[in-house]
C-alpha positions in Angstrom: 9.6 -0.2 -4.9 8.8 -0.1 -1.1 5.9 -2.1 0.5 4.5 -1.3 3.9 1.9 -2.5 6.3 -0.7 -0.1 7.7 1.1 0.0 11.1 4.3 1.0 9.4 2.6 3.8 7.5 1.1 5.1 10.8 4.7 5.1 12.2 5.9 7.0 9.1 3.1 9.6 9.6 4.0 10.0 13.3 7.7 10.5 12.5 7.0 13.1 9.9 4.9 15.0 12.4 6.8 14.6 15.6 10.4 14.3 14.4 10.4 16.3 11.2 8.0 19.0 12.2 5.2 18.7 9.6 1.6 19.2 10.7 -1.1 16.7 9.9 -2.8 19.5 7.9 0.3 19.9 5.7 0.4 16.1 5.0 -3.3 16.1 4.1 -2.7 19.1 1.8 0.2 17.3 0.1 -2.0 14.2 -0.3 -4.9 16.1 -1.8 -2.6 17.9 -4.3 -1.4 14.5 -5.6 -5.0 13.2 -5.7 -6.0 16.2 -7.8 -3.2 15.4 -10.2 -4.7 11.9 -10.7 -8.3 12.9 -11.0 -9.8 12.4 -14.5 -10.8 15.7 -16.1 -14.6 15.7 -15.6 -17.2 18.1 -14.5 -18.9 16.4 -11.6 -17.5 14.5 -8.6 -19.0 12.6 -5.6 -16.6 12.4 -2.7 -17.2 9.9 0.1 -15.5 11.1 3.3 -15.0 9.0 6.4 -14.2 10.1 10.0 -10.4 9.6 9.8 -7.5 11.0 7.9 -8.7 9.3 4.7 -11.9 11.4 5.0 -9.7 14.5 5.6 -7.9 13.8 2.3 -11.3 13.6 0.5 -12.4 16.9 2.0 -9.2 18.6 1.1 -9.6 17.3 -2.4 -13.1 18.7 -2.5 -11.7 22.1 -1.7 -9.2 21.9 -4.6 -11.9 20.7 -7.0 -14.2 23.5 -6.0 -11.4 26.0 -6.6 -10.9 24.4 -10.0 -14.5 25.1 -10.9 -15.9 21.6 -10.6 -19.3 20.5 -9.5 -18.6 18.7 -6.1 -20.9 16.7 -3.9 -19.7 15.3 -0.5 -21.3 12.6 1.6 -20.0 12.4 5.2 -19.9 9.1 7.0 -19.8 8.8 10.8 -19.2 12.5 11.1 -20.2 12.4 14.8 -16.9 10.4 15.3 -14.8 12.6 13.0 -11.3 13.4 14.2 -10.1 17.0 14.5 -8.4 16.9 11.1 -11.7 16.0 9.3 -13.5 18.8 11.3 -10.8 21.3 10.2 -11.2 20.6 6.5 -15.0 20.4 6.9 -15.0 24.0 8.3 -13.0 25.2 5.3 -15.5 23.9 2.7 -18.9 23.7 4.6 -20.2 26.8 2.8 -18.9 26.0 -0.6 -19.7 22.3 -1.3 -23.0 20.5 -1.7 -23.4 17.9 1.1 -25.7 15.0 0.3 -27.4 12.3 2.4 -27.2 9.6 -0.3 -25.4 9.0 -3.6 -25.9 11.1 -6.7 -25.0 10.4 -10.2 -21.7 12.0 -11.1 -18.9 11.4 -13.5 -16.4 10.5 -10.8 -16.8 8.7 -7.4 -14.0 9.0 -4.9 -13.8 6.6 -1.9 -12.4 8.3 1.2 -14.4 6.4 3.8 -11.8 4.1 5.3 -8.2 3.7 4.1 -5.2 1.8 5.4 -6.3 1.2 9.0 -9.7 -0.5 8.6 -9.9 -3.7 10.8 -13.4 -3.8 12.1 -16.4 -5.1 10.2 -18.4 -2.7 8.1 -21.9 -2.2 9.3 -24.9 -3.4 7.3 -26.0 0.0 6.2 -22.5 0.8 4.7 -22.4 -2.6 3.0 -25.7 -1.9 1.3 -24.5 1.6 0.3 -21.3 0.2 -1.2 -23.3 -2.3 -3.2 -25.3 0.6 -4.7 -22.1 2.7 -5.3 -20.4 -0.2 -7.1 -23.4 -0.2 -9.6 -23.1 3.5 -10.4 -21.7 4.6 -13.7 -18.7 6.9 -13.6 -15.1 6.4 -12.8 -14.5 4.9 -9.3 -11.3 6.0 -7.5 -10.1 4.9 -4.1 -7.9 6.9 -1.8 -5.0 4.8 -0.4 -7.1 1.5 -0.3 -10.7 0.7 -1.2 -13.1 0.6 1.7 -13.6 -3.0 2.8 -10.1 -4.3 2.1 -7.5 -4.6 4.9 -4.5 -2.9 3.4 -2.1 -5.2 5.2 -3.6 -8.6 5.1 -5.8 -8.3 2.1 -8.8 -9.7 4.0 -12.0 -8.7 2.2 -15.3 -7.9 3.8 -18.5 -9.2 2.3 -18.8 -5.9 0.3 -15.9 -3.7 -0.8 -15.6 -0.5 -2.9 -14.6 -1.6 -6.3 -12.1 0.9 -7.7 -10.9 1.4 -11.3 -8.0 3.2 -9.8 -6.4 3.4 -6.4 -4.1 6.4 -5.5 -1.9 5.4 -2.6 0.8 7.4 -0.9 4.6 7.0 -0.3 4.7 3.3 -1.1 2.7 0.2 -2.0 0.6 -1.4 0.7 1.2 -5.1 1.4 -2.3 -6.2 0.2 -1.6 -4.7 -3.2 0.9 -7.5 -3.9 -2.0 -10.0 -4.0 -2.9 -10.5 -7.6 -6.3 -11.8 -6.7 -7.2 -8.4 -5.4 -6.2 -6.4 -8.4 -9.7 -6.2 -9.8 -10.7 -4.3 -6.6 -7.7 -2.0 -6.5 -7.8 -1.4 -10.3 -4.8 0.5 -11.5 -2.5 1.4 -8.6 -0.7 4.7 -8.6 1.9 5.5 -5.9 2.4 9.2 -5.2 5.4 10.3 -3.2 5.6 13.5 -1.2 9.3 14.0 -1.6 9.9 14.3 2.2 9.5 10.7 3.3 12.5 8.8 1.9 14.7 9.0 5.0 11.7 8.1 7.3 10.9 5.1 5.1 14.5 3.9 5.4 14.6 4.3 9.2 11.3 2.5 9.5 12.8 -0.6 7.9 10.1 -0.8 5.3 10.7 -3.6 2.8 11.8 -3.3 -0.7 10.1 -5.4 -3.3 12.5 -8.1 -4.8 12.1 -8.9 -8.5 14.2 -10.9 -10.9 16.6 -8.0 -11.6 17.3 -7.6 -7.9 17.9 -11.3 -7.4 20.2 -11.5 -10.5 22.3 -8.7 -9.1 23.3 -10.9 -6.1 25.0 -13.5 -8.3 28.4 -13.1 -9.7 28.7 -14.4 -13.3 31.4 -17.1 -13.4 34.0 -17.2 -16.1 35.0 -20.4 -17.8 38.6 -20.3 -16.6 38.0 -19.0 -13.0 40.0 -20.5 -10.2 37.8 -22.3 -7.7 39.1 -20.1 -4.9 37.5 -16.9 -6.3 33.9 -18.0 -6.3 33.2 -18.5 -2.6 33.8 -21.2 -0.1 31.1 -23.0 1.9 31.5 -25.4 4.8 28.6 -27.6 5.8 28.3 -29.1 9.3 25.5 -31.5 8.6 24.4 -35.1 8.4 24.4 -38.1 10.7 24.3 -41.8 10.5 20.5 -41.7 10.6 20.3 -38.9 8.1 23.0 -39.2 5.5 21.0 -37.5 2.8 21.1 -34.1 4.5 24.8 -33.6 3.9 24.5 -34.8 0.3 21.6 -32.5 -0.6 23.1 -29.4 1.1 26.5 -29.8 -0.5 25.1 -30.5 -3.9 22.9 -27.4 -3.7 26.0 -25.3 -2.9 27.9 -26.8 -5.9 25.0 -26.2 -8.3 24.5 -22.6 -7.0 28.1 -21.8 -8.0 30.3 -22.1 -4.9 33.9 -22.6 -5.8 34.9 -24.8 -2.9 32.4 -26.9 -0.9 33.4 -28.7 2.3 31.4 -31.1 4.4 32.2 -31.8 8.1 30.3 -34.8 9.3 30.4 -38.3 10.7 32.9 -40.7 9.0 30.0 -42.9 8.1 28.4 -40.0 6.2 31.6 -39.0 4.4 32.1 -42.5 3.1 
């Protein structure tokens, strides 16, 4: 299981586009296909689309839901600042979808306002809106990360979108490891594109370490092992003023299973 920061994920996207030849439109289409797979089977959907690539994912998902015969409503946020990708997908659906100026009651609400990259404070109007959205019935789903939560640090704004499910792409985001935030992320589902593994490796994105991984680092000792086959450690440590350092370090090595432990130090320490 890999865990990334928002900056690392931006670097992965850039590599897929500039080194591997994918277009941003292709990446958005891949994301929306995976989102569609995770959508609960309902009749009506409200999609909240922001000005960045998170909003493009939401608009591309709206296109797929329309093609699937669903009742789709879209509310645009900060569209005057929308990037070219958002504008591209807006043009594809502008004559097919119902655009609204405020929330409507639907069976599913999808948050695509801000995703991984949010760092600035949410304005008061959006905070009030999110408060209202959180009180709506229906299934609440976030794209990549709920609006209002920094996907790297886990810092929460005064109001955040509360998701029952978060669909994130390629790998977990660092904030998702914070157990205190799980009630805001809900169930976390990671969807892989099948094209990113090499890029993730080259980007030095961390692997999560669990008990099984840690256990694999240790060699199980046999009762009749010779001391020379279980590792050798030499400590250069301790002084007349701090004799305990050598004692603690060498004992730790013995207790952790080293076969031969040596200490190089002052004569006073060795006595």
